[in-house]
ModelCIF file with pLDDT and N, C-alpha, C, O atoms, coordinates in Angstrom:
data_MODEL
#
_entry.id   MODEL 
#
_entity.id                         1 
_entity.type                       polymer 
_entity.pdbx_number_of_molecules   1 
#
_entity_poly.entity_id                      1 
_entity_poly.type                           'polypeptide(L)' 
_entity_poly.nstd_linkage                   no 
_entity_poly.nstd_monomer                   no 
_entity_poly.pdbx_seq_one_letter_code       
;(UNK)(UNK)(UNK)(UNK)(UNK)(UNK)(UNK)(UNK)(UNK)(UNK)(UNK)(UNK)(UNK)(UNK)(UNK)(UNK)
(UNK)(UNK)(UNK)(UNK)(UNK)(UNK)(UNK)(UNK)(UNK)(UNK)(UNK)(UNK)(UNK)(UNK)(UNK)(UNK)
(UNK)(UNK)(UNK)(UNK)(UNK)(UNK)(UNK)(UNK)(UNK)(UNK)(UNK)(UNK)(UNK)(UNK)(UNK)(UNK)
(UNK)(UNK)(UNK)(UNK)
;
_entity_poly.pdbx_seq_one_letter_code_can   XXXXXXXXXXXXXXXXXXXXXXXXXXXXXXXXXXXXXXXXXXXXXXXXXXXX 
_entity_poly.pdbx_strand_id                 A 
#
loop_
_entity_poly_seq.entity_id 
_entity_poly_seq.num 
_entity_poly_seq.mon_id 
_entity_poly_seq.hetero 
1 1  UNK n 
1 2  UNK n 
1 3  UNK n 
1 4  UNK n 
1 5  UNK n 
1 6  UNK n 
1 7  UNK n 
1 8  UNK n 
1 9  UNK n 
1 10 UNK n 
1 11 UNK n 
1 12 UNK n 
1 13 UNK n 
1 14 UNK n 
1 15 UNK n 
1 16 UNK n 
1 17 UNK n 
1 18 UNK n 
1 19 UNK n 
1 20 UNK n 
1 21 UNK n 
1 22 UNK n 
1 23 UNK n 
1 24 UNK n 
1 25 UNK n 
1 26 UNK n 
1 27 UNK n 
1 28 UNK n 
1 29 UNK n 
1 30 UNK n 
1 31 UNK n 
1 32 UNK n 
1 33 UNK n 
1 34 UNK n 
1 35 UNK n 
1 36 UNK n 
1 37 UNK n 
1 38 UNK n 
1 39 UNK n 
1 40 UNK n 
1 41 UNK n 
1 42 UNK n 
1 43 UNK n 
1 44 UNK n 
1 45 UNK n 
1 46 UNK n 
1 47 UNK n 
1 48 UNK n 
1 49 UNK n 
1 50 UNK n 
1 51 UNK n 
1 52 UNK n 
#
_struct_asym.id          A 
_struct_asym.entity_id   1 
#
loop_
_ma_qa_metric.id 
_ma_qa_metric.mode 
_ma_qa_metric.name 
_ma_qa_metric.software_group_id 
_ma_qa_metric.type 
1 global pLDDT . pLDDT 
2 local  pLDDT . pLDDT 
#
_ma_qa_metric_global.metric_id      1 
_ma_qa_metric_global.metric_value   80.04 
_ma_qa_metric_global.model_id       1 
_ma_qa_metric_global.ordinal_id     1 
#
loop_
_ma_qa_metric_local.label_asym_id 
_ma_qa_metric_local.label_comp_id 
_ma_qa_metric_local.label_seq_id 
_ma_qa_metric_local.metric_id 
_ma_qa_metric_local.metric_value 
_ma_qa_metric_local.model_id 
_ma_qa_metric_local.ordinal_id 
A UNK 1  2 76.00 1 1  
A UNK 2  2 77.00 1 2  
A UNK 3  2 81.00 1 3  
A UNK 4  2 84.00 1 4  
A UNK 5  2 85.00 1 5  
A UNK 6  2 84.00 1 6  
A UNK 7  2 82.00 1 7  
A UNK 8  2 78.00 1 8  
A UNK 9  2 70.00 1 9  
A UNK 10 2 68.00 1 10 
A UNK 11 2 71.00 1 11 
A UNK 12 2 74.00 1 12 
A UNK 13 2 81.00 1 13 
A UNK 14 2 81.00 1 14 
A UNK 15 2 79.00 1 15 
A UNK 16 2 87.00 1 16 
A UNK 17 2 88.00 1 17 
A UNK 18 2 91.00 1 18 
A UNK 19 2 92.00 1 19 
A UNK 20 2 93.00 1 20 
A UNK 21 2 88.00 1 21 
A UNK 22 2 88.00 1 22 
A UNK 23 2 92.00 1 23 
A UNK 24 2 90.00 1 24 
A UNK 25 2 87.00 1 25 
A UNK 26 2 89.00 1 26 
A UNK 27 2 93.00 1 27 
A UNK 28 2 89.00 1 28 
A UNK 29 2 86.00 1 29 
A UNK 30 2 92.00 1 30 
A UNK 31 2 91.00 1 31 
A UNK 32 2 87.00 1 32 
A UNK 33 2 86.00 1 33 
A UNK 34 2 85.00 1 34 
A UNK 35 2 85.00 1 35 
A UNK 36 2 86.00 1 36 
A UNK 37 2 86.00 1 37 
A UNK 38 2 86.00 1 38 
A UNK 39 2 81.00 1 39 
A UNK 40 2 79.00 1 40 
A UNK 41 2 73.00 1 41 
A UNK 42 2 73.00 1 42 
A UNK 43 2 68.00 1 43 
A UNK 44 2 66.00 1 44 
A UNK 45 2 70.00 1 45 
A UNK 46 2 68.00 1 46 
A UNK 47 2 72.00 1 47 
A UNK 48 2 69.00 1 48 
A UNK 49 2 64.00 1 49 
A UNK 50 2 60.00 1 50 
A UNK 51 2 58.00 1 51 
A UNK 52 2 53.00 1 52 
#
loop_
_atom_site.group_PDB 
_atom_site.id 
_atom_site.type_symbol 
_atom_site.label_atom_id 
_atom_site.label_alt_id 
_atom_site.label_comp_id 
_atom_site.label_asym_id 
_atom_site.label_entity_id 
_atom_site.label_seq_id 
_atom_site.pdbx_PDB_ins_code 
_atom_site.Cartn_x 
_atom_site.Cartn_y 
_atom_site.Cartn_z 
_atom_site.occupancy 
_atom_site.B_iso_or_equiv 
_atom_site.pdbx_formal_charge 
_atom_site.auth_seq_id 
_atom_site.auth_comp_id 
_atom_site.auth_asym_id 
_atom_site.auth_atom_id 
_atom_site.pdbx_PDB_model_num 
ATOM 1   N N  . UNK A 1 1  ? -74.254  -29.908 366.866 1.00 76.00 ? 1  UNK A N  1 
ATOM 2   C CA . UNK A 1 1  ? -75.677  -29.683 367.000 1.00 76.00 ? 1  UNK A CA 1 
ATOM 3   C C  . UNK A 1 1  ? -76.304  -29.730 365.600 1.00 76.00 ? 1  UNK A C  1 
ATOM 4   O O  . UNK A 1 1  ? -75.743  -29.207 364.637 1.00 76.00 ? 1  UNK A O  1 
ATOM 5   N N  . UNK A 1 2  ? -77.466  -30.360 365.510 1.00 77.00 ? 2  UNK A N  1 
ATOM 6   C CA . UNK A 1 2  ? -78.169  -30.446 364.233 1.00 77.00 ? 2  UNK A CA 1 
ATOM 7   C C  . UNK A 1 2  ? -79.384  -29.518 364.238 1.00 77.00 ? 2  UNK A C  1 
ATOM 8   O O  . UNK A 1 2  ? -79.921  -29.179 365.292 1.00 77.00 ? 2  UNK A O  1 
ATOM 9   N N  . UNK A 1 3  ? -79.789  -29.128 363.075 1.00 81.00 ? 3  UNK A N  1 
ATOM 10  C CA . UNK A 1 3  ? -80.974  -28.281 362.945 1.00 81.00 ? 3  UNK A CA 1 
ATOM 11  C C  . UNK A 1 3  ? -82.216  -29.070 363.310 1.00 81.00 ? 3  UNK A C  1 
ATOM 12  O O  . UNK A 1 3  ? -82.306  -30.272 363.062 1.00 81.00 ? 3  UNK A O  1 
ATOM 13  N N  . UNK A 1 4  ? -83.170  -28.374 363.902 1.00 84.00 ? 4  UNK A N  1 
ATOM 14  C CA . UNK A 1 4  ? -84.431  -29.033 364.238 1.00 84.00 ? 4  UNK A CA 1 
ATOM 15  C C  . UNK A 1 4  ? -85.566  -28.032 364.127 1.00 84.00 ? 4  UNK A C  1 
ATOM 16  O O  . UNK A 1 4  ? -85.354  -26.820 364.148 1.00 84.00 ? 4  UNK A O  1 
ATOM 17  N N  . UNK A 1 5  ? -86.773  -28.562 364.009 1.00 85.00 ? 5  UNK A N  1 
ATOM 18  C CA . UNK A 1 5  ? -87.954  -27.712 363.915 1.00 85.00 ? 5  UNK A CA 1 
ATOM 19  C C  . UNK A 1 5  ? -89.102  -28.413 364.631 1.00 85.00 ? 5  UNK A C  1 
ATOM 20  O O  . UNK A 1 5  ? -89.271  -29.627 364.512 1.00 85.00 ? 5  UNK A O  1 
ATOM 21  N N  . UNK A 1 6  ? -89.882  -27.647 365.368 1.00 84.00 ? 6  UNK A N  1 
ATOM 22  C CA . UNK A 1 6  ? -91.078  -28.170 366.019 1.00 84.00 ? 6  UNK A CA 1 
ATOM 23  C C  . UNK A 1 6  ? -92.283  -27.716 365.213 1.00 84.00 ? 6  UNK A C  1 
ATOM 24  O O  . UNK A 1 6  ? -92.436  -26.527 364.933 1.00 84.00 ? 6  UNK A O  1 
ATOM 25  N N  . UNK A 1 7  ? -93.125  -28.644 364.845 1.00 82.00 ? 7  UNK A N  1 
ATOM 26  C CA . UNK A 1 7  ? -94.339  -28.323 364.092 1.00 82.00 ? 7  UNK A CA 1 
ATOM 27  C C  . UNK A 1 7  ? -95.542  -28.854 364.866 1.00 82.00 ? 7  UNK A C  1 
ATOM 28  O O  . UNK A 1 7  ? -95.653  -30.052 365.128 1.00 82.00 ? 7  UNK A O  1 
ATOM 29  N N  . UNK A 1 8  ? -96.417  -27.957 365.217 1.00 78.00 ? 8  UNK A N  1 
ATOM 30  C CA . UNK A 1 8  ? -97.639  -28.335 365.925 1.00 78.00 ? 8  UNK A CA 1 
ATOM 31  C C  . UNK A 1 8  ? -98.681  -28.780 364.903 1.00 78.00 ? 8  UNK A C  1 
ATOM 32  O O  . UNK A 1 8  ? -98.909  -28.099 363.904 1.00 78.00 ? 8  UNK A O  1 
ATOM 33  N N  . UNK A 1 9  ? -99.310  -29.923 365.159 1.00 70.00 ? 9  UNK A N  1 
ATOM 34  C CA . UNK A 1 9  ? -100.322 -30.400 364.214 1.00 70.00 ? 9  UNK A CA 1 
ATOM 35  C C  . UNK A 1 9  ? -101.694 -29.786 364.486 1.00 70.00 ? 9  UNK A C  1 
ATOM 36  O O  . UNK A 1 9  ? -102.602 -29.930 363.667 1.00 70.00 ? 9  UNK A O  1 
ATOM 37  N N  . UNK A 1 10 ? -101.856 -29.128 365.584 1.00 68.00 ? 10 UNK A N  1 
ATOM 38  C CA . UNK A 1 10 ? -103.093 -28.427 365.963 1.00 68.00 ? 10 UNK A CA 1 
ATOM 39  C C  . UNK A 1 10 ? -104.269 -29.375 366.159 1.00 68.00 ? 10 UNK A C  1 
ATOM 40  O O  . UNK A 1 10 ? -104.656 -29.641 367.297 1.00 68.00 ? 10 UNK A O  1 
ATOM 41  N N  . UNK A 1 11 ? -104.822 -29.870 365.118 1.00 71.00 ? 11 UNK A N  1 
ATOM 42  C CA . UNK A 1 11 ? -105.971 -30.757 365.245 1.00 71.00 ? 11 UNK A CA 1 
ATOM 43  C C  . UNK A 1 11 ? -106.225 -31.469 363.932 1.00 71.00 ? 11 UNK A C  1 
ATOM 44  O O  . UNK A 1 11 ? -105.585 -31.185 362.920 1.00 71.00 ? 11 UNK A O  1 
ATOM 45  N N  . UNK A 1 12 ? -107.156 -32.387 363.959 1.00 74.00 ? 12 UNK A N  1 
ATOM 46  C CA . UNK A 1 12 ? -107.443 -33.169 362.757 1.00 74.00 ? 12 UNK A CA 1 
ATOM 47  C C  . UNK A 1 12 ? -107.996 -32.329 361.619 1.00 74.00 ? 12 UNK A C  1 
ATOM 48  O O  . UNK A 1 12 ? -107.847 -32.698 360.454 1.00 74.00 ? 12 UNK A O  1 
ATOM 49  N N  . UNK A 1 13 ? -108.624 -31.222 361.931 1.00 81.00 ? 13 UNK A N  1 
ATOM 50  C CA . UNK A 1 13 ? -109.218 -30.393 360.877 1.00 81.00 ? 13 UNK A CA 1 
ATOM 51  C C  . UNK A 1 13 ? -108.173 -29.621 360.078 1.00 81.00 ? 13 UNK A C  1 
ATOM 52  O O  . UNK A 1 13 ? -108.503 -29.013 359.059 1.00 81.00 ? 13 UNK A O  1 
ATOM 53  N N  . UNK A 1 14 ? -106.939 -29.637 360.518 1.00 81.00 ? 14 UNK A N  1 
ATOM 54  C CA . UNK A 1 14 ? -105.878 -28.891 359.839 1.00 81.00 ? 14 UNK A CA 1 
ATOM 55  C C  . UNK A 1 14 ? -105.732 -29.329 358.381 1.00 81.00 ? 14 UNK A C  1 
ATOM 56  O O  . UNK A 1 14 ? -105.389 -28.512 357.527 1.00 81.00 ? 14 UNK A O  1 
ATOM 57  N N  . UNK A 1 15 ? -105.983 -30.584 358.088 1.00 79.00 ? 15 UNK A N  1 
ATOM 58  C CA . UNK A 1 15 ? -105.803 -31.072 356.719 1.00 79.00 ? 15 UNK A CA 1 
ATOM 59  C C  . UNK A 1 15 ? -106.852 -30.540 355.742 1.00 79.00 ? 15 UNK A C  1 
ATOM 60  O O  . UNK A 1 15 ? -106.650 -30.607 354.530 1.00 79.00 ? 15 UNK A O  1 
ATOM 61  N N  . UNK A 1 16 ? -107.959 -30.019 356.247 1.00 87.00 ? 16 UNK A N  1 
ATOM 62  C CA . UNK A 1 16 ? -108.997 -29.484 355.358 1.00 87.00 ? 16 UNK A CA 1 
ATOM 63  C C  . UNK A 1 16 ? -109.125 -27.963 355.454 1.00 87.00 ? 16 UNK A C  1 
ATOM 64  O O  . UNK A 1 16 ? -109.911 -27.357 354.726 1.00 87.00 ? 16 UNK A O  1 
ATOM 65  N N  . UNK A 1 17 ? -108.362 -27.357 356.341 1.00 88.00 ? 17 UNK A N  1 
ATOM 66  C CA . UNK A 1 17 ? -108.429 -25.910 356.510 1.00 88.00 ? 17 UNK A CA 1 
ATOM 67  C C  . UNK A 1 17 ? -107.510 -25.204 355.516 1.00 88.00 ? 17 UNK A C  1 
ATOM 68  O O  . UNK A 1 17 ? -106.589 -25.814 354.973 1.00 88.00 ? 17 UNK A O  1 
ATOM 69  N N  . UNK A 1 18 ? -107.762 -23.927 355.283 1.00 91.00 ? 18 UNK A N  1 
ATOM 70  C CA . UNK A 1 18 ? -106.935 -23.100 354.396 1.00 91.00 ? 18 UNK A CA 1 
ATOM 71  C C  . UNK A 1 18 ? -106.737 -21.757 355.073 1.00 91.00 ? 18 UNK A C  1 
ATOM 72  O O  . UNK A 1 18 ? -107.670 -20.960 355.175 1.00 91.00 ? 18 UNK A O  1 
ATOM 73  N N  . UNK A 1 19 ? -105.501 -21.503 355.540 1.00 92.00 ? 19 UNK A N  1 
ATOM 74  C CA . UNK A 1 19 ? -105.162 -20.219 356.149 1.00 92.00 ? 19 UNK A CA 1 
ATOM 75  C C  . UNK A 1 19 ? -103.645 -20.060 356.150 1.00 92.00 ? 19 UNK A C  1 
ATOM 76  O O  . UNK A 1 19 ? -102.945 -20.872 355.546 1.00 92.00 ? 19 UNK A O  1 
ATOM 77  N N  . UNK A 1 20 ? -103.123 -19.034 356.813 1.00 93.00 ? 20 UNK A N  1 
ATOM 78  C CA . UNK A 1 20 ? -101.690 -18.743 356.777 1.00 93.00 ? 20 UNK A CA 1 
ATOM 79  C C  . UNK A 1 20 ? -100.834 -19.913 357.270 1.00 93.00 ? 20 UNK A C  1 
ATOM 80  O O  . UNK A 1 20 ? -99.776  -20.189 356.704 1.00 93.00 ? 20 UNK A O  1 
ATOM 81  N N  . UNK A 1 21 ? -101.284 -20.597 358.314 1.00 88.00 ? 21 UNK A N  1 
ATOM 82  C CA . UNK A 1 21 ? -100.494 -21.698 358.858 1.00 88.00 ? 21 UNK A CA 1 
ATOM 83  C C  . UNK A 1 21 ? -100.443 -22.877 357.888 1.00 88.00 ? 21 UNK A C  1 
ATOM 84  O O  . UNK A 1 21 ? -99.385  -23.482 357.716 1.00 88.00 ? 21 UNK A O  1 
ATOM 85  N N  . UNK A 1 22 ? -101.561 -23.212 357.255 1.00 88.00 ? 22 UNK A N  1 
ATOM 86  C CA . UNK A 1 22 ? -101.547 -24.321 356.303 1.00 88.00 ? 22 UNK A CA 1 
ATOM 87  C C  . UNK A 1 22 ? -100.718 -23.957 355.073 1.00 88.00 ? 22 UNK A C  1 
ATOM 88  O O  . UNK A 1 22 ? -100.047 -24.820 354.507 1.00 88.00 ? 22 UNK A O  1 
ATOM 89  N N  . UNK A 1 23 ? -100.756 -22.702 354.655 1.00 92.00 ? 23 UNK A N  1 
ATOM 90  C CA . UNK A 1 23 ? -99.912  -22.250 353.543 1.00 92.00 ? 23 UNK A CA 1 
ATOM 91  C C  . UNK A 1 23 ? -98.437  -22.378 353.913 1.00 92.00 ? 23 UNK A C  1 
ATOM 92  O O  . UNK A 1 23 ? -97.625  -22.820 353.101 1.00 92.00 ? 23 UNK A O  1 
ATOM 93  N N  . UNK A 1 24 ? -98.092  -21.986 355.151 1.00 90.00 ? 24 UNK A N  1 
ATOM 94  C CA . UNK A 1 24 ? -96.726  -22.106 355.635 1.00 90.00 ? 24 UNK A CA 1 
ATOM 95  C C  . UNK A 1 24 ? -96.260  -23.564 355.614 1.00 90.00 ? 24 UNK A C  1 
ATOM 96  O O  . UNK A 1 24 ? -95.157  -23.854 355.151 1.00 90.00 ? 24 UNK A O  1 
ATOM 97  N N  . UNK A 1 25 ? -97.095  -24.480 356.111 1.00 87.00 ? 25 UNK A N  1 
ATOM 98  C CA . UNK A 1 25 ? -96.722  -25.888 356.145 1.00 87.00 ? 25 UNK A CA 1 
ATOM 99  C C  . UNK A 1 25 ? -96.541  -26.463 354.739 1.00 87.00 ? 25 UNK A C  1 
ATOM 100 O O  . UNK A 1 25 ? -95.639  -27.266 354.499 1.00 87.00 ? 25 UNK A O  1 
ATOM 101 N N  . UNK A 1 26 ? -97.397  -26.050 353.826 1.00 89.00 ? 26 UNK A N  1 
ATOM 102 C CA . UNK A 1 26 ? -97.292  -26.522 352.453 1.00 89.00 ? 26 UNK A CA 1 
ATOM 103 C C  . UNK A 1 26 ? -95.978  -26.065 351.825 1.00 89.00 ? 26 UNK A C  1 
ATOM 104 O O  . UNK A 1 26 ? -95.292  -26.855 351.176 1.00 89.00 ? 26 UNK A O  1 
ATOM 105 N N  . UNK A 1 27 ? -95.627  -24.802 352.014 1.00 93.00 ? 27 UNK A N  1 
ATOM 106 C CA . UNK A 1 27 ? -94.369  -24.263 351.489 1.00 93.00 ? 27 UNK A CA 1 
ATOM 107 C C  . UNK A 1 27 ? -93.167  -24.913 352.163 1.00 93.00 ? 27 UNK A C  1 
ATOM 108 O O  . UNK A 1 27 ? -92.171  -25.211 351.505 1.00 93.00 ? 27 UNK A O  1 
ATOM 109 N N  . UNK A 1 28 ? -93.258  -25.132 353.465 1.00 89.00 ? 28 UNK A N  1 
ATOM 110 C CA . UNK A 1 28 ? -92.166  -25.759 354.208 1.00 89.00 ? 28 UNK A CA 1 
ATOM 111 C C  . UNK A 1 28 ? -91.917  -27.174 353.695 1.00 89.00 ? 28 UNK A C  1 
ATOM 112 O O  . UNK A 1 28 ? -90.767  -27.591 353.557 1.00 89.00 ? 28 UNK A O  1 
ATOM 113 N N  . UNK A 1 29 ? -92.974  -27.903 353.415 1.00 86.00 ? 29 UNK A N  1 
ATOM 114 C CA . UNK A 1 29 ? -92.839  -29.259 352.903 1.00 86.00 ? 29 UNK A CA 1 
ATOM 115 C C  . UNK A 1 29 ? -92.130  -29.326 351.564 1.00 86.00 ? 29 UNK A C  1 
ATOM 116 O O  . UNK A 1 29 ? -91.494  -30.331 351.246 1.00 86.00 ? 29 UNK A O  1 
ATOM 117 N N  . UNK A 1 30 ? -92.233  -28.271 350.780 1.00 92.00 ? 30 UNK A N  1 
ATOM 118 C CA . UNK A 1 30 ? -91.546  -28.214 349.488 1.00 92.00 ? 30 UNK A CA 1 
ATOM 119 C C  . UNK A 1 30 ? -90.060  -27.896 349.656 1.00 92.00 ? 30 UNK A C  1 
ATOM 120 O O  . UNK A 1 30 ? -89.251  -28.247 348.797 1.00 92.00 ? 30 UNK A O  1 
ATOM 121 N N  . UNK A 1 31 ? -89.696  -27.229 350.763 1.00 91.00 ? 31 UNK A N  1 
ATOM 122 C CA . UNK A 1 31 ? -88.317  -26.774 350.969 1.00 91.00 ? 31 UNK A CA 1 
ATOM 123 C C  . UNK A 1 31 ? -87.452  -27.774 351.733 1.00 91.00 ? 31 UNK A C  1 
ATOM 124 O O  . UNK A 1 31 ? -86.236  -27.801 351.544 1.00 91.00 ? 31 UNK A O  1 
ATOM 125 N N  . UNK A 1 32 ? -88.053  -28.591 352.589 1.00 87.00 ? 32 UNK A N  1 
ATOM 126 C CA . UNK A 1 32 ? -87.281  -29.491 353.436 1.00 87.00 ? 32 UNK A CA 1 
ATOM 127 C C  . UNK A 1 32 ? -87.058  -30.854 352.787 1.00 87.00 ? 32 UNK A C  1 
ATOM 128 O O  . UNK A 1 32 ? -87.918  -31.380 352.080 1.00 87.00 ? 32 UNK A O  1 
ATOM 129 N N  . UNK A 1 33 ? -85.895  -31.398 353.047 1.00 86.00 ? 33 UNK A N  1 
ATOM 130 C CA . UNK A 1 33 ? -85.573  -32.762 352.631 1.00 86.00 ? 33 UNK A CA 1 
ATOM 131 C C  . UNK A 1 33 ? -84.825  -33.418 353.790 1.00 86.00 ? 33 UNK A C  1 
ATOM 132 O O  . UNK A 1 33 ? -83.614  -33.624 353.710 1.00 86.00 ? 33 UNK A O  1 
ATOM 133 N N  . UNK A 1 34 ? -85.548  -33.749 354.876 1.00 85.00 ? 34 UNK A N  1 
ATOM 134 C CA . UNK A 1 34 ? -84.866  -34.258 356.072 1.00 85.00 ? 34 UNK A CA 1 
ATOM 135 C C  . UNK A 1 34 ? -84.269  -35.648 355.856 1.00 85.00 ? 34 UNK A C  1 
ATOM 136 O O  . UNK A 1 34 ? -84.768  -36.450 355.066 1.00 85.00 ? 34 UNK A O  1 
ATOM 137 N N  . UNK A 1 35 ? -83.186  -35.900 356.585 1.00 85.00 ? 35 UNK A N  1 
ATOM 138 C CA . UNK A 1 35 ? -82.569  -37.222 356.581 1.00 85.00 ? 35 UNK A CA 1 
ATOM 139 C C  . UNK A 1 35 ? -83.289  -38.149 357.553 1.00 85.00 ? 35 UNK A C  1 
ATOM 140 O O  . UNK A 1 35 ? -83.225  -39.371 357.423 1.00 85.00 ? 35 UNK A O  1 
ATOM 141 N N  . UNK A 1 36 ? -83.975  -37.557 358.527 1.00 86.00 ? 36 UNK A N  1 
ATOM 142 C CA . UNK A 1 36 ? -84.705  -38.335 359.524 1.00 86.00 ? 36 UNK A CA 1 
ATOM 143 C C  . UNK A 1 36 ? -85.828  -37.484 360.096 1.00 86.00 ? 36 UNK A C  1 
ATOM 144 O O  . UNK A 1 36 ? -85.772  -36.255 360.061 1.00 86.00 ? 36 UNK A O  1 
ATOM 145 N N  . UNK A 1 37 ? -86.847  -38.151 360.623 1.00 86.00 ? 37 UNK A N  1 
ATOM 146 C CA . UNK A 1 37 ? -87.973  -37.486 361.266 1.00 86.00 ? 37 UNK A CA 1 
ATOM 147 C C  . UNK A 1 37 ? -88.194  -38.154 362.616 1.00 86.00 ? 37 UNK A C  1 
ATOM 148 O O  . UNK A 1 37 ? -88.271  -39.380 362.703 1.00 86.00 ? 37 UNK A O  1 
ATOM 149 N N  . UNK A 1 38 ? -88.293  -37.355 363.660 1.00 86.00 ? 38 UNK A N  1 
ATOM 150 C CA . UNK A 1 38 ? -88.570  -37.865 365.001 1.00 86.00 ? 38 UNK A CA 1 
ATOM 151 C C  . UNK A 1 38 ? -89.918  -37.307 365.429 1.00 86.00 ? 38 UNK A C  1 
ATOM 152 O O  . UNK A 1 38 ? -90.153  -36.103 365.334 1.00 86.00 ? 38 UNK A O  1 
ATOM 153 N N  . UNK A 1 39 ? -90.798  -38.173 365.898 1.00 81.00 ? 39 UNK A N  1 
ATOM 154 C CA . UNK A 1 39 ? -92.134  -37.749 366.311 1.00 81.00 ? 39 UNK A CA 1 
ATOM 155 C C  . UNK A 1 39 ? -92.302  -38.008 367.800 1.00 81.00 ? 39 UNK A C  1 
ATOM 156 O O  . UNK A 1 39 ? -92.091  -39.120 368.282 1.00 81.00 ? 39 UNK A O  1 
ATOM 157 N N  . UNK A 1 40 ? -92.685  -36.964 368.514 1.00 79.00 ? 40 UNK A N  1 
ATOM 158 C CA . UNK A 1 40 ? -93.034  -37.076 369.928 1.00 79.00 ? 40 UNK A CA 1 
ATOM 159 C C  . UNK A 1 40 ? -94.519  -36.768 370.046 1.00 79.00 ? 40 UNK A C  1 
ATOM 160 O O  . UNK A 1 40 ? -95.018  -35.858 369.384 1.00 79.00 ? 40 UNK A O  1 
ATOM 161 N N  . UNK A 1 41 ? -95.217  -37.503 370.864 1.00 73.00 ? 41 UNK A N  1 
ATOM 162 C CA . UNK A 1 41 ? -96.635  -37.241 371.048 1.00 73.00 ? 41 UNK A CA 1 
ATOM 163 C C  . UNK A 1 41 ? -96.974  -37.215 372.531 1.00 73.00 ? 41 UNK A C  1 
ATOM 164 O O  . UNK A 1 41 ? -96.416  -37.969 373.328 1.00 73.00 ? 41 UNK A O  1 
ATOM 165 N N  . UNK A 1 42 ? -97.890  -36.342 372.877 1.00 73.00 ? 42 UNK A N  1 
ATOM 166 C CA . UNK A 1 42 ? -98.344  -36.243 374.264 1.00 73.00 ? 42 UNK A CA 1 
ATOM 167 C C  . UNK A 1 42 ? -99.687  -36.952 374.440 1.00 73.00 ? 42 UNK A C  1 
ATOM 168 O O  . UNK A 1 42 ? -100.323 -36.836 375.488 1.00 73.00 ? 42 UNK A O  1 
ATOM 169 N N  . UNK A 1 43 ? -100.105 -37.668 373.437 1.00 68.00 ? 43 UNK A N  1 
ATOM 170 C CA . UNK A 1 43 ? -101.377 -38.374 373.495 1.00 68.00 ? 43 UNK A CA 1 
ATOM 171 C C  . UNK A 1 43 ? -101.193 -39.759 374.104 1.00 68.00 ? 43 UNK A C  1 
ATOM 172 O O  . UNK A 1 43 ? -100.248 -40.473 373.769 1.00 68.00 ? 43 UNK A O  1 
ATOM 173 N N  . UNK A 1 44 ? -102.073 -40.120 374.970 1.00 66.00 ? 44 UNK A N  1 
ATOM 174 C CA . UNK A 1 44 ? -102.043 -41.452 375.557 1.00 66.00 ? 44 UNK A CA 1 
ATOM 175 C C  . UNK A 1 44 ? -103.444 -41.827 375.999 1.00 66.00 ? 44 UNK A C  1 
ATOM 176 O O  . UNK A 1 44 ? -104.328 -40.978 376.109 1.00 66.00 ? 44 UNK A O  1 
ATOM 177 N N  . UNK A 1 45 ? -103.628 -43.104 376.249 1.00 70.00 ? 45 UNK A N  1 
ATOM 178 C CA . UNK A 1 45 ? -104.906 -43.593 376.747 1.00 70.00 ? 45 UNK A CA 1 
ATOM 179 C C  . UNK A 1 45 ? -104.710 -44.135 378.145 1.00 70.00 ? 45 UNK A C  1 
ATOM 180 O O  . UNK A 1 45 ? -103.684 -44.743 378.451 1.00 70.00 ? 45 UNK A O  1 
ATOM 181 N N  . UNK A 1 46 ? -105.696 -43.913 378.988 1.00 68.00 ? 46 UNK A N  1 
ATOM 182 C CA . UNK A 1 46 ? -105.611 -44.376 380.377 1.00 68.00 ? 46 UNK A CA 1 
ATOM 183 C C  . UNK A 1 46 ? -107.020 -44.670 380.865 1.00 68.00 ? 46 UNK A C  1 
ATOM 184 O O  . UNK A 1 46 ? -107.979 -44.003 380.476 1.00 68.00 ? 46 UNK A O  1 
ATOM 185 N N  . UNK A 1 47 ? -107.130 -45.675 381.719 1.00 72.00 ? 47 UNK A N  1 
ATOM 186 C CA . UNK A 1 47 ? -108.433 -45.988 382.299 1.00 72.00 ? 47 UNK A CA 1 
ATOM 187 C C  . UNK A 1 47 ? -108.768 -45.016 383.429 1.00 72.00 ? 47 UNK A C  1 
ATOM 188 O O  . UNK A 1 47 ? -109.929 -44.896 383.819 1.00 72.00 ? 47 UNK A O  1 
ATOM 189 N N  . UNK A 1 48 ? -107.755 -44.322 383.955 1.00 69.00 ? 48 UNK A N  1 
ATOM 190 C CA . UNK A 1 48 ? -107.936 -43.390 385.056 1.00 69.00 ? 48 UNK A CA 1 
ATOM 191 C C  . UNK A 1 48 ? -107.667 -41.970 384.572 1.00 69.00 ? 48 UNK A C  1 
ATOM 192 O O  . UNK A 1 48 ? -106.625 -41.703 383.973 1.00 69.00 ? 48 UNK A O  1 
ATOM 193 N N  . UNK A 1 49 ? -108.589 -41.073 384.827 1.00 64.00 ? 49 UNK A N  1 
ATOM 194 C CA . UNK A 1 49 ? -108.387 -39.667 384.458 1.00 64.00 ? 49 UNK A CA 1 
ATOM 195 C C  . UNK A 1 49 ? -107.361 -39.038 385.382 1.00 64.00 ? 49 UNK A C  1 
ATOM 196 O O  . UNK A 1 49 ? -107.392 -39.258 386.593 1.00 64.00 ? 49 UNK A O  1 
ATOM 197 N N  . UNK A 1 50 ? -106.471 -38.271 384.828 1.00 60.00 ? 50 UNK A N  1 
ATOM 198 C CA . UNK A 1 50 ? -105.419 -37.608 385.614 1.00 60.00 ? 50 UNK A CA 1 
ATOM 199 C C  . UNK A 1 50 ? -105.704 -36.114 385.600 1.00 60.00 ? 50 UNK A C  1 
ATOM 200 O O  . UNK A 1 50 ? -105.626 -35.482 384.547 1.00 60.00 ? 50 UNK A O  1 
ATOM 201 N N  . UNK A 1 51 ? -106.027 -35.554 386.730 1.00 58.00 ? 51 UNK A N  1 
ATOM 202 C CA . UNK A 1 51 ? -106.296 -34.127 386.829 1.00 58.00 ? 51 UNK A CA 1 
ATOM 203 C C  . UNK A 1 51 ? -105.186 -33.466 387.634 1.00 58.00 ? 51 UNK A C  1 
ATOM 204 O O  . UNK A 1 51 ? -104.888 -33.885 388.752 1.00 58.00 ? 51 UNK A O  1 
ATOM 205 N N  . UNK A 1 52 ? -104.587 -32.448 387.071 1.00 53.00 ? 52 UNK A N  1 
ATOM 206 C CA . UNK A 1 52 ? -103.523 -31.736 387.783 1.00 53.00 ? 52 UNK A CA 1 
ATOM 207 C C  . UNK A 1 52 ? -104.009 -30.425 388.304 1.00 53.00 ? 52 UNK A C  1 
ATOM 208 O O  . UNK A 1 52 ? -103.246 -29.689 388.931 1.00 53.00 ? 52 UNK A O  1 
#
């Protein structure tokens, strides 16, 4: 088993915000040196709205 971490991007404004979470991400970026990065996204485009 390999180590993994899930990081939520929250929203586009995250890059201009300053708070505990952005400080955490900045510090984390200085500590990690990953061999690979896997990105999963739940964003998609559709002509039909899907309501559950």
